[in-house]
C-alpha positions in Angstrom: 25.6 93.3 138.1 23.6 93.7 134.7 22.8 90.7 132.3 25.4 91.4 129.7 28.1 91.9 132.3 27.0 88.7 134.0 27.0 86.6 130.8 30.2 88.1 130.0 31.9 86.9 133.4 30.6 83.5 132.4 32.3 83.7 129.1 35.7 84.8 130.7 35.2 82.2 133.3 34.5 79.3 130.7 37.7 80.7 128.3 39.8 80.7 131.3 38.9 77.3 132.3 39.5 76.0 128.6 42.7 77.8 128.8 44.0 75.8 132.3 42.7 72.5 130.5 44.7 73.2 127.5 47.7 74.0 129.7 47.4 70.7 131.7 47.2 68.8 128.3 50.1 70.9 127.1 52.4 69.8 130.5 51.5 66.5 129.6 52.6 66.3 126.1 55.8 67.9 126.9 56.5 65.0 129.7 56.2 62.9 126.6 59.4 64.2 125.0 61.4 62.4 127.1 62.6 59.0 126.1 62.1 55.9 128.3 66.3 56.8 129.4 65.3 60.0 130.6 67.2 61.9 127.3 65.0 63.9 125.2 63.2 62.9 122.0 64.5 65.5 119.7 61.7 64.8 117.0 58.7 65.2 119.8 60.4 68.3 121.3 60.5 69.8 117.7 56.8 69.4 117.2 55.7 70.3 120.5 57.5 73.5 119.7 56.2 74.4 116.5 52.7 73.8 118.0 53.9 76.1 120.7 54.7 78.5 117.9 51.8 78.2 115.8 49.5 78.8 119.0 51.4 82.0 120.1 51.2 83.4 116.2 47.6 82.7 116.4 47.0 84.4 119.3 49.1 87.1 118.6 47.2 87.6 115.2 43.8 87.4 116.8 44.4 90.0 119.8 45.3 92.6 116.7 42.8 91.4 114.4 40.3 91.9 117.1 41.2 95.0 118.0 42.7 93.9 121.8 46.2 95.4 120.6 48.4 96.7 118.3 51.3 95.1 116.5 53.4 97.6 118.1 51.8 97.5 121.5 52.0 93.6 121.6 55.8 93.7 120.3 56.2 96.4 123.3 54.6 94.0 126.1 57.2 91.2 124.6 60.4 92.9 124.7 59.2 94.6 128.2 58.2 91.0 129.5 61.5 89.9 128.1 63.7 92.2 130.0 61.9 90.7 133.4 64.5 88.5 134.1 67.0 90.8 133.8 68.3 90.0 130.0 66.6 91.0 126.8 67.5 87.7 125.1 64.3 86.8 123.3 63.5 83.8 126.0 61.7 83.7 128.8 62.3 81.3 131.7 60.0 78.0 132.1 59.6 78.9 135.9 
């Protein structure tokens, strides 16, 4: 493996590790949308959804700007993933 490939591999693993850490932090944050009585704190849930929407829009824009994919490719893949659960409803099961 050449030096460039080796450096890129380390970079990719670093990005993957960072994404795992961010996902764990997001799960911890989402656990906080529950009230002490077990109900849902609507304001916290709305904030979490807004943060998720911002992160998703940011990732999509970066992918298009960096030439990873086109807007059309992103939309096609989104629709394909949406249909994986048997329904094209703009949602994906959490699990």
